[in-house]
N, CA and C atoms as an extended XYZ file, in Angstrom:
393
Properties=species:S:1:pos:R:3:atomname:S:1:resname:S:1:resid:I:1 pbc="F F F"
N       106.378       81.371      189.326 N   MET     1
C       105.442       81.609      188.262 CA  MET     1
C       105.864       80.791      187.038 C   MET     1
N       104.926       80.190      186.378 N   LEU     2
C       105.208       79.405      185.180 CA  LEU     2
C       105.331       80.317      183.969 C   LEU     2
N       106.219       79.935      183.078 N   MET     3
C       106.502       80.749      181.903 CA  MET     3
C       106.623       79.843      180.688 C   MET     3
N       106.069       80.295      179.575 N   ILE     4
C       106.232       79.584      178.307 CA  ILE     4
C       107.214       80.406      177.491 C   ILE     4
N       108.337       79.786      177.131 N   ARG     5
C       109.383       80.513      176.423 CA  ARG     5
C       110.069       79.610      175.422 C   ARG     5
N       110.946       80.220      174.636 N   LEU     6
C       111.747       79.471      173.671 CA  LEU     6
C       113.067       79.072      174.322 C   LEU     6
N       113.498       77.852      174.036 N   GLN     7
C       114.781       77.361      174.523 CA  GLN     7
C       115.588       76.947      173.294 C   GLN     7
N       116.726       77.581      173.106 N   ARG     8
C       117.501       77.337      171.894 CA  ARG     8
C       118.137       75.955      171.898 C   ARG     8
N       118.001       75.284      170.768 N   THR     9
C       118.688       74.027      170.512 CA  THR     9
C       119.270       74.145      169.103 C   THR     9
N       119.895       73.127      168.627 N   GLY    10
C       120.409       73.170      167.267 CA  GLY    10
C       121.879       73.519      167.220 C   GLY    10
N       122.416       73.487      166.013 N   ARG    11
C       123.838       73.707      165.818 CA  ARG    11
C       124.148       75.189      165.661 C   ARG    11
N       125.430       75.466      165.560 N   LYS    12
C       125.882       76.828      165.353 CA  LYS    12
C       125.372       77.347      164.013 C   LYS    12
N       124.809       78.538      164.002 N   HIS    13
C       124.250       79.189      162.806 CA  HIS    13
C       123.042       78.461      162.225 C   HIS    13
N       122.523       77.465      162.911 N   GLU    14
C       121.306       76.762      162.486 CA  GLU    14
C       120.376       76.632      163.688 C   GLU    14
N       119.772       77.736      164.121 N   PRO    15
C       118.998       77.684      165.357 CA  PRO    15
C       117.652       76.990      165.183 C   PRO    15
N       117.324       76.158      166.127 N   THR    16
C       115.973       75.647      166.311 CA  THR    16
C       115.650       75.868      167.778 C   THR    16
N       114.386       75.960      168.075 N   PHE    17
C       113.978       76.283      169.433 CA  PHE    17
C       112.927       75.295      169.912 C   PHE    17
N       112.978       74.951      171.193 N   ARG    18
C       111.903       74.224      171.856 CA  ARG    18
C       110.977       75.259      172.477 C   ARG    18
N       109.693       74.996      172.424 N   VAL    19
C       108.726       75.815      173.162 CA  VAL    19
C       108.450       75.047      174.436 C   VAL    19
N       108.887       75.601      175.584 N   VAL    20
C       108.835       74.858      176.832 CA  VAL    20
C       108.061       75.626      177.888 C   VAL    20
N       107.461       74.870      178.781 N   LEU    21
C       106.837       75.392      179.983 CA  LEU    21
C       107.843       75.200      181.101 C   LEU    21
N       108.230       76.290      181.765 N   THR    22
C       109.261       76.215      182.784 CA  THR    22
C       108.951       77.204      183.898 C   THR    22
N       109.676       77.056      184.987 N   ASP    23
C       109.576       78.025      186.065 CA  ASP    23
C       110.328       79.277      185.619 C   ASP    23
N       109.800       80.452      185.955 N   SER    24
C       110.424       81.687      185.490 CA  SER    24
C       111.795       81.903      186.103 C   SER    24
N       112.097       81.226      187.215 N   LYS    25
C       113.406       81.381      187.854 CA  LYS    25
C       114.492       80.590      187.138 C   LYS    25
N       114.110       79.598      186.346 N   ASN    26
C       115.089       78.837      185.573 CA  ASN    26
C       115.557       79.692      184.401 C   ASN    26
N       116.847       79.690      184.158 N   GLY    27
C       117.384       80.442      183.035 CA  GLY    27
C       117.051       79.778      181.714 C   GLY    27
N       117.103       80.532      180.622 N   PRO    28
C       116.772       79.948      179.322 CA  PRO    28
C       117.799       78.923      178.851 C   PRO    28
N       119.017       78.973      179.388 N   LYS    29
C       120.051       78.025      178.974 CA  LYS    29
C       120.228       76.882      179.961 C   LYS    29
N       119.417       76.835      181.017 N   SER    30
C       119.608       75.814      182.047 CA  SER    30
C       119.219       74.424      181.558 C   SER    30
N       118.305       74.343      180.625 N   GLY    31
C       117.862       73.047      180.127 CA  GLY    31
C       116.739       72.444      180.948 C   GLY    31
N       116.351       73.094      182.047 N   LYS    32
C       115.277       72.569      182.896 CA  LYS    32
C       113.937       73.080      182.388 C   LYS    32
N       113.004       72.165      182.242 N   TYR    33
C       111.648       72.567      181.893 CA  TYR    33
C       110.679       71.505      182.383 C   TYR    33
N       109.422       71.915      182.529 N   LEU    34
C       108.396       71.003      183.015 CA  LEU    34
C       107.743       70.225      181.882 C   LEU    34
N       107.502       70.899      180.761 N   LYS    35
C       106.808       70.253      179.659 CA  LYS    35
C       107.270       70.857      178.343 C   LYS    35
N       107.469       69.996      177.348 N   ASN    36
C       107.823       70.439      176.010 CA  ASN    36
C       106.521       70.619      175.231 C   ASN    36
N       106.253       71.850      174.774 N   LEU    37
C       104.993       72.157      174.093 CA  LEU    37
C       105.136       72.201      172.574 C   LEU    37
N       106.309       71.933      172.066 N   GLY    38
C       106.502       71.956      170.617 CA  GLY    38
C       107.877       72.468      170.283 C   GLY    38
N       108.055       72.833      169.041 N   TRP    39
C       109.331       73.350      168.596 CA  TRP    39
C       109.113       74.369      167.507 C   TRP    39
N       110.169       75.156      167.238 N   TYR    40
C       110.100       76.235      166.260 CA  TYR    40
C       111.411       76.263      165.494 C   TYR    40
N       111.318       76.128      164.182 N   ASP    41
C       112.490       76.202      163.323 CA  ASP    41
C       112.300       77.397      162.403 C   ASP    41
N       113.207       78.354      162.484 N   THR    42
C       113.067       79.586      161.718 CA  THR    42
C       113.211       79.365      160.219 C   THR    42
N       113.816       78.262      159.825 N   ARG    43
C       114.082       78.028      158.406 CA  ARG    43
C       112.930       77.351      157.677 C   ARG    43
N       111.957       76.819      158.390 N   LEU    44
C       110.833       76.129      157.752 CA  LEU    44
C       109.727       77.110      157.392 C   LEU    44
N       108.986       76.799      156.336 N   LYS    45
C       107.910       77.687      155.901 CA  LYS    45
C       106.616       77.420      156.653 C   LYS    45
N       106.265       76.146      156.886 N   ASN    46
C       105.022       75.812      157.565 CA  ASN    46
C       105.297       75.743      159.068 C   ASN    46
N       105.048       76.863      159.768 N   LYS    47
C       105.435       76.955      161.169 CA  LYS    47
C       104.314       76.602      162.133 C   LYS    47
N       103.088       76.493      161.657 N   ALA    48
C       101.961       76.250      162.555 CA  ALA    48
C       101.901       74.796      163.028 C   ALA    48
N       102.452       73.852      162.266 N   ASP    49
C       102.358       72.437      162.613 CA  ASP    49
C       103.320       72.024      163.720 C   ASP    49
N       104.228       72.881      164.095 N   GLN    50
C       105.263       72.513      165.034 CA  GLN    50
C       104.829       72.651      166.488 C   GLN    50
N       103.720       73.325      166.740 N   LEU    51
C       103.354       73.729      168.079 CA  LEU    51
C       102.063       73.048      168.508 C   LEU    51
N       101.996       72.606      169.752 N   ASP    52
C       100.770       72.049      170.308 CA  ASP    52
C        99.945       73.218      170.843 C   ASP    52
N        99.140       73.820      169.956 N   THR    53
C        98.424       75.055      170.306 CA  THR    53
C        97.405       74.835      171.416 C   THR    53
N        96.808       73.645      171.477 N   GLU    54
C        95.827       73.374      172.537 CA  GLU    54
C        96.487       73.379      173.911 C   GLU    54
N        97.679       72.777      174.004 N   GLN    55
C        98.407       72.777      175.274 CA  GLN    55
C        98.851       74.184      175.657 C   GLN    55
N        99.269       74.981      174.671 N   VAL    56
C        99.680       76.356      174.952 CA  VAL    56
C        98.497       77.154      175.499 C   VAL    56
N        97.342       77.034      174.848 N   LYS    57
C        96.151       77.745      175.335 CA  LYS    57
C        95.754       77.263      176.721 C   LYS    57
N        95.885       75.956      176.959 N   HIS    58
C        95.540       75.395      178.269 CA  HIS    58
C        96.411       76.012      179.357 C   HIS    58
N        97.720       76.079      179.139 N   TRP    59
C        98.622       76.611      180.156 CA  TRP    59
C        98.479       78.119      180.315 C   TRP    59
N        98.122       78.813      179.247 N   ILE    60
C        97.855       80.251      179.378 CA  ILE    60
C        96.628       80.466      180.250 C   ILE    60
N        95.614       79.618      180.075 N   SER    61
C        94.403       79.746      180.898 CA  SER    61
C        94.680       79.411      182.361 C   SER    61
N        95.695       78.582      182.620 N   LYS    62
C        96.072       78.242      183.994 CA  LYS    62
C        96.931       79.323      184.650 C   LYS    62
N        97.359       80.347      183.872 N   GLY    63
C        98.109       81.452      184.442 CA  GLY    63
C        99.553       81.529      184.021 C   GLY    63
N        99.993       80.704      183.092 N   ALA    64
C       101.376       80.770      182.632 CA  ALA    64
C       101.560       82.015      181.771 C   ALA    64
N       102.680       82.688      181.938 N   LYS    65
C       102.994       83.892      181.172 CA  LYS    65
C       103.817       83.511      179.944 C   LYS    65
N       103.689       84.316      178.889 N   LEU    66
C       104.443       84.092      177.655 CA  LEU    66
C       105.632       85.032      177.594 C   LEU    66
N       106.721       84.574      176.992 N   SER    67
C       107.822       85.491      176.716 CA  SER    67
C       107.365       86.427      175.596 C   SER    67
N       108.031       87.577      175.464 N   LEU    68
C       107.618       88.560      174.459 CA  LEU    68
C       107.739       88.012      173.051 C   LEU    68
N       108.814       87.291      172.772 N   THR    69
C       109.022       86.748      171.434 CA  THR    69
C       107.975       85.699      171.099 C   THR    69
N       107.689       84.830      172.039 N   LEU    70
C       106.685       83.800      171.806 CA  LEU    70
C       105.288       84.411      171.697 C   LEU    70
N       105.016       85.445      172.468 N   HIS    71
C       103.736       86.151      172.385 CA  HIS    71
C       103.537       86.706      170.977 C   HIS    71
N       104.564       87.366      170.427 N   ASN    72
C       104.467       87.920      169.074 CA  ASN    72
C       104.335       86.826      168.025 C   ASN    72
N       105.024       85.697      168.226 N   PHE    73
C       104.927       84.577      167.294 CA  PHE    73
C       103.515       83.995      167.287 C   PHE    73
N       102.930       83.814      168.471 N   LEU    74
C       101.583       83.246      168.549 CA  LEU    74
C       100.540       84.185      167.951 C   LEU    74
N       100.742       85.473      168.063 N   ILE    75
C        99.827       86.424      167.437 CA  ILE    75
C        99.949       86.348      165.919 C   ILE    75
N       101.176       86.256      165.411 N   SER    76
C       101.354       86.177      163.958 CA  SER    76
C       100.798       84.869      163.400 C   SER    76
N       100.787       83.792      164.190 N   GLN    77
C       100.219       82.516      163.757 CA  GLN    77
C        98.716       82.435      164.033 C   GLN    77
N        98.153       83.502      164.615 N   LYS    78
C        96.722       83.603      164.934 CA  LYS    78
C        96.262       82.540      165.944 C   LYS    78
N        97.165       82.165      166.854 N   VAL    79
C        96.807       81.247      167.933 CA  VAL    79
C        96.112       82.024      169.043 C   VAL    79
N        96.626       83.231      169.333 N   ILE    80
C        96.001       84.107      170.325 CA  ILE    80
C        95.722       85.451      169.671 C   ILE    80
N        94.835       86.220      170.300 N   GLU    81
C        94.484       87.548      169.812 CA  GLU    81
C        95.227       88.581      170.636 C   GLU    81
N        95.520       89.708      170.036 N   GLY    82
C        96.147       90.784      170.776 CA  GLY    82
C        97.059       91.595      169.889 C   GLY    82
N        97.790       92.495      170.531 N   LYS    83
C        98.697       93.383      169.843 CA  LYS    83
C       100.131       92.913      170.101 C   LYS    83
N       100.973       93.005      169.088 N   LYS    84
C       102.370       92.615      169.261 CA  LYS    84
C       103.059       93.586      170.212 C   LYS    84
N       104.019       93.059      170.962 N   LEU    85
C       104.751       93.846      171.942 CA  LEU    85
C       106.185       94.052      171.475 C   LEU    85
N       106.819       95.101      171.971 N   ASN    86
C       108.209       95.387      171.622 CA  ASN    86
C       109.116       94.417      172.369 C   ASN    86
N       109.830       93.582      171.625 N   ALA    87
C       110.704       92.591      172.239 CA  ALA    87
C       112.169       92.993      172.156 C   ALA    87
N       112.444       94.236      171.735 N   LEU    88
C       113.828       94.692      171.672 CA  LEU    88
C       114.367       94.923      173.073 C   LEU    88
N       115.679       94.883      173.220 N   PRO    89
C       116.245       95.148      174.544 CA  PRO    89
C       115.871       96.546      175.031 C   PRO    89
N       115.708       96.692      176.322 N   LYS    90
C       115.268       97.954      176.883 CA  LYS    90
C       116.359       99.015      176.869 C   LYS    90
N       117.611       98.626      176.680 N   LYS    91
C       118.703       99.584      176.683 CA  LYS    91
C       118.753      100.410      175.407 C   LYS    91
N       118.216       99.914      174.307 N   THR    92
C       118.259      100.663      173.065 CA  THR    92
C       117.225      101.776      173.118 C   THR    92
N       117.678      102.987      172.860 N   VAL    93
C       116.806      104.143      172.879 CA  VAL    93
C       116.596      104.584      171.444 C   VAL    93
N       115.352      104.782      171.086 N   GLN    94
C       115.044      105.244      169.747 CA  GLN    94
C       115.455      106.699      169.632 C   GLN    94
N       116.313      107.020      168.658 N   LYS    95
C       116.744      108.400      168.464 CA  LYS    95
C       115.666      109.141      167.705 C   LYS    95
N       115.312      110.306      168.244 N   LYS    96
C       114.261      111.105      167.639 CA  LYS    96
C       114.907      112.090      166.685 C   LYS    96
N       114.424      112.116      165.451 N   GLU    97
C       114.937      113.062      164.483 CA  GLU    97
C       114.288      114.409      164.744 C   GLU    97
N       115.081      115.493      164.709 N   PRO    98
C       114.485      116.808      164.983 CA  PRO    98
C       113.553      117.219      163.851 C   PRO    98
N       112.477      117.900      164.220 N   THR    99
C       111.522      118.365      163.226 CA  THR    99
C       112.057      119.634      162.575 C   THR    99
N       111.387      120.072      161.517 N   ALA   100
C       111.826      121.261      160.793 CA  ALA   100
C       111.749      122.500      161.690 C   ALA   100
N       110.749      122.572      162.552 N   ALA   101
C       110.605      123.716      163.450 CA  ALA   101
C       111.756      123.750      164.467 C   ALA   101
N       112.148      122.600      164.972 N   GLU   102
C       113.251      122.551      165.931 CA  GLU   102
C       114.570      122.941      165.265 C   GLU   102
N       114.777      122.522      164.021 N   VAL   103
C       115.995      122.870      163.296 CA  VAL   103
C       116.047      124.382      163.056 C   VAL   103
N       114.910      124.980      162.658 N   ALA   104
C       114.855      126.422      162.414 CA  ALA   104
C       115.111      127.199      163.700 C   ALA   104
N       114.542      126.741      164.812 N   ALA   105
C       114.753      127.420      166.096 CA  ALA   105
C       116.216      127.338      166.519 C   ALA   105
N       116.862      126.216      166.273 N   ALA   106
C       118.274      126.065      166.624 CA  ALA   106
C       119.145      126.983      165.775 C   ALA   106
N       118.809      127.137      164.487 N   LYS   107
C       119.581      128.034      163.609 CA  LYS   107
C       119.421      129.484      164.039 C   LYS   107
N       118.201      129.886      164.415 N   GLU   108
C       117.965      131.256      164.869 CA  GLU   108
C       118.733      131.536      166.155 C   GLU   108
N       118.768      130.580      167.058 N   ALA   109
C       119.491      130.762      168.313 CA  ALA   109
C       120.984      130.892      168.052 C   ALA   109
N       121.502      130.112      167.123 N   ALA   110
C       122.926      130.194      166.799 CA  ALA   110
C       123.249      131.511      166.111 C   ALA   110
N       122.347      131.995      165.258 N   ALA   111
C       122.569      133.252      164.549 CA  ALA   111
C       122.517      134.441      165.508 C   ALA   111
N       121.615      134.424      166.485 N   SER   112
C       121.493      135.543      167.418 CA  SER   112
C       122.706      135.623      168.343 C   SER   112
N       123.300      134.518      168.715 N   THR   113
C       124.479      134.556      169.584 CA  THR   113
C       125.715      134.983      168.810 C   THR   113
N       125.815      134.654      167.536 N   SER   114
C       126.985      135.056      166.758 CA  SER   114
C       126.869      136.496      166.297 C   SER   114
N       125.662      137.085      166.207 N   ALA   115
C       125.467      138.458      165.769 CA  ALA   115
C       125.760      139.451      166.885 C   ALA   115
N       125.706      139.057      168.128 N   ALA   116
C       125.989      139.954      169.247 CA  ALA   116
C       127.467      140.312      169.250 C   ALA   116
N       127.787      141.632      169.456 N   PRO   117
C       129.203      142.032      169.447 CA  PRO   117
C       129.929      141.447      170.636 C   PRO   117
N       131.140      141.069      170.396 N   ALA   118
C       131.943      140.486      171.456 CA  ALA   118
C       132.475      141.593      172.347 C   ALA   118
N       132.332      141.464      173.659 N   ALA   119
C       132.810      142.479      174.609 CA  ALA   119
C       134.333      142.392      174.680 C   ALA   119
N       134.996      143.572      174.689 N   PRO   120
C       136.458      143.531      174.768 CA  PRO   120
C       136.896      143.007      176.128 C   PRO   120
N       137.868      142.165      176.100 N   THR   121
C       138.353      141.599      177.362 CA  THR   121
C       139.572      142.381      177.802 C   THR   121
N       139.602      142.680      179.067 N   GLU   122
C       140.729      143.424      179.613 CA  GLU   122
C       141.728      142.425      180.178 C   GLU   122
N       142.978      142.703      179.946 N   THR   123
C       144.015      141.824      180.457 CA  THR   123
C       144.649      142.493      181.676 C   THR   123
N       144.704      141.819      182.816 N   PRO   124
C       145.284      142.437      183.994 CA  PRO   124
C       146.778      142.684      183.882 C   PRO   124
N       147.475      141.977      183.038 N   ALA   125
C       148.919      142.154      182.901 CA  ALA   125
C       149.232      143.490      182.237 C   ALA   125
N       148.384      143.964      181.351 N   ALA   126
C       148.620      145.239      180.667 CA  ALA   126
C       148.429      146.416      181.601 C   ALA   126
N       147.575      146.335      182.595 N   GLU   127
C       147.294      147.418      183.500 CA  GLU   127
C       148.339      147.512      184.617 C   GLU   127
N       148.985      146.457      184.921 N   ALA   128
C       149.948      146.459      186.013 CA  ALA   128
C       151.170      147.322      185.654 C   ALA   128
N       151.553      148.227      186.564 N   PRO   129
C       152.734      149.065      186.275 CA  PRO   129
C       154.019      148.250      186.343 C   PRO   129
N       154.935      148.610      185.518 N   THR   130
C       156.222      147.908      185.510 CA  THR   130
C       157.232      148.689      186.323 C   THR   130
N       158.085      148.093      187.045 N   ALA   131
C       159.035      148.788      187.909 CA  ALA   131
C       160.398      148.856      187.328 C   ALA   131
């Protein structure tokens, strides 16, 4: 399957990216691609001039898939229509903050367990007769 993705180039701490058409089995660092569709520099203000939008639309119509980051970039540049997708790693889980009702229920449960009288524990050593 063909994929349009970003391929990092540039120096350390100065990233620039190529927008490339590649086979999805090729890794992003392999350097193999079929066609260079433009470039993306995060430090520049005018980002729309860097990309061959007609070629990108052409390859999308032919069935090429977009990476999540490139999909969100093209939506923000108004090249394609749609909703932005979550491009964060799947391992990160959003922590849910407890609501006020859940906090109150937890406090009531803790209060009811601490209010119950503690049952006296019997020790078997005290009952055993000494010889």
